[in-house]
Every structure is written in structure tokens, then in C-alpha cells.
N, C-alpha and C positions, 0 to 999 in steps of 0.2 A: 625443180630447179637444176638438178644434176643433168637432166636430159638437155635442157637449154644450154647449160654450161658446156657440155660435151659437143653439142652441135656447133656452137660458136667457135670453140677451140679447133675442132676438126676442119671446119670451113676455112678458118684462117691458115691452118697448117697446109691444107690442100692447095690453097692459093699461093703459098710460099711467101706470105707476108709476115714480117717480124712484129712482135709486140711493140717495139720502139716506134716502128713506122705507123702502126695503128694509133698509138698514143699521140704521136705528133699530128697526124691527119685529123683526128677527132678532138684534139685538144683535151685529152683526158689523161690523168696520171696513170702511169704504167702499172702501179700497184693496184689501182682500181680495176684495171682490165684483168690482171692476174686473179684478183678475188672473184670477179665475175666468172672467169673460165674455170675456177675451182669450185664454184657454187657456194661461196661463203657469203650468204646474204646477211648474216649477223654482223658483218663488219661495216654495214651501211646504216646511217642514221636516217636518211631521207629516202623513203621508198619511191617517191615520185621522181626524184633525181635519178635513182637507179633505173627506173622504167625508161626514162628518157635516154640514158646511156645505152641500155640494152637495145632500144629501138634504133638508135643511131648506129650502133655496132652491127646490128643485123642488116640494116640498109647498106652500110659500108661494105659488108661481105657479100651483098647481092642476095640475101635471104628475104623471105617474106616476113617483114617486120610485124604485120598485123597478126599473123599466125603465132609468131613467137610471143608477142604481147598477150595474146589470148591464153597461151600456155602459162605464161608468167602469172596472169591474173587468176587462173585456176589454181596454181600452186599457192598463191597468197590466200585465196579463199579457203583451201583445204587447211593451210597452216593456221589461219586465224579462227576457223570454225572449231578448232580443237580447244579453244579457251573456254573453260566452264562458264555457263550462263550466270551462275551465282557470283563468280569473280567479276564479271562485267557489271552486274547489277550493284555489287558492293562499291565498285569504283565510281559508277554513276552517282550512287547515293552520297558518297563522300565528296564528290565534285560539285554537287548541286545544292542550292539552299532554297528553303521555302521563301517565296517572295509574296508579300502582301499585294493584293490586286491594286490597291490605291497608291502603292509606293513604287517608285522607279528605282531599279537596282542597276548599278554599274560596277564593273570590276575596278574602276578607278576612284570610286568614292568609298569613304569609310562607313561602316555600319553605325547607325545612330544608336546610342545607348537606349535600352528599352524602358527603364524606370528611373526617373529622377525625383519622384515624389518624396522619398525619404530624405534626400539631400536638401531639397527645398524646405521641408518642414524643419529640419535641424538648423538650417541657416536662419530662418525666421525666428526661431526660439532663441538662438544665440544673439541676434540683433536686439530682440526685445529685452533680454536680460541685461545687455550692455546699456541700453537706454534707461532702464530702471535703476541700474547701479549709478549711472551718471547723474540722474535726478536726485537719488538718495545722497550721493556725495556732495552735490552742490547745495542741497538744503542743509546738510550737516555743516558745511563751511560757513554759512551765514547765520547759524544758530549759536547763541552764547547762553549758557546756563538754561537751556530749554526755553529760551525766548528768542524770538527772531530779532536780529539786529538790522535796523533800517538805515542807521547812520553809522558810519565808521569814523571814530575820532581818535586823534592821537594825543597822548599826554606829553607834556613838556616838562 
């Protein structure tokens, strides 16, 4: 990247063009151009946007943009190939989930809970107990001295 940065800076200076003029003509922030000329690739979040700016800058200076982009791609390949394979595999493992072949997974849907059997059983038992208690209470309400009351009478 340093070679590309030096080439761009030297070509601009040899042409007698100021950074402000390049910034205005390419509609690119002057700070961005300074970072490119200094080889500070870490200050860019989007590599594709950076590649486009470098290509436009090289074309603006009359340089072979394809050759410069090839050098830039080589630099990126060398830079990214130094990342250990285990780190890449770990990141992939953390970012992927096992998906059942019959299930459709989408990042916009919530995962379905796996096991509701225990909750269903507990709910059924609770409802059954409440029904038994209601029956027992109603029978108790109409029973007087261990005999069932069929007629309710009032004394005057």
C-alpha cells in the first residue's frame, strides 16, 4: 500500500496539482486523499469504496488504474492471508447455526423454542386440579349434614 500511496502522491506533486483541487474535482474529502497518500488503509471502513476512490484518483492523475488496482488487490490478499485459519474458522462457527433441513431459517424470524412438552403437561395438570377443586367445592356447597340438599327452603 505504501508503494501505491507514494506513486499517487508523487504523480500529483509532479503534475503540480493541489490536494484541494483533486478533492474538488473527484468530490472526495481532502482528509480521505491525505489518508490514501499516507497509506493509512486502517482509517477506511469500506474497502470497496476505497478501491473506487483509488481507481478514480489514479485515472485522474493519468496513471494505469488497472495496474494500481491489481497492486492494491495483491496488498489486500497478503494482508488478509496473514489471518490465522483457526481464527477464521472460529468466526464462521460463531456466525453460523445448524439448520434443520425441513426448517426454513431467516435472520428476520425468531427461533422457535425447542421443547414445550413440560409446559403443556404442567398446564394440563393445573387445569385438571382446578376442575376437580371446583367440582368438590360445588358438591360441598349443596351438601348439608352429609346429605344432599335438593330443595332450598327458607324459614320465616
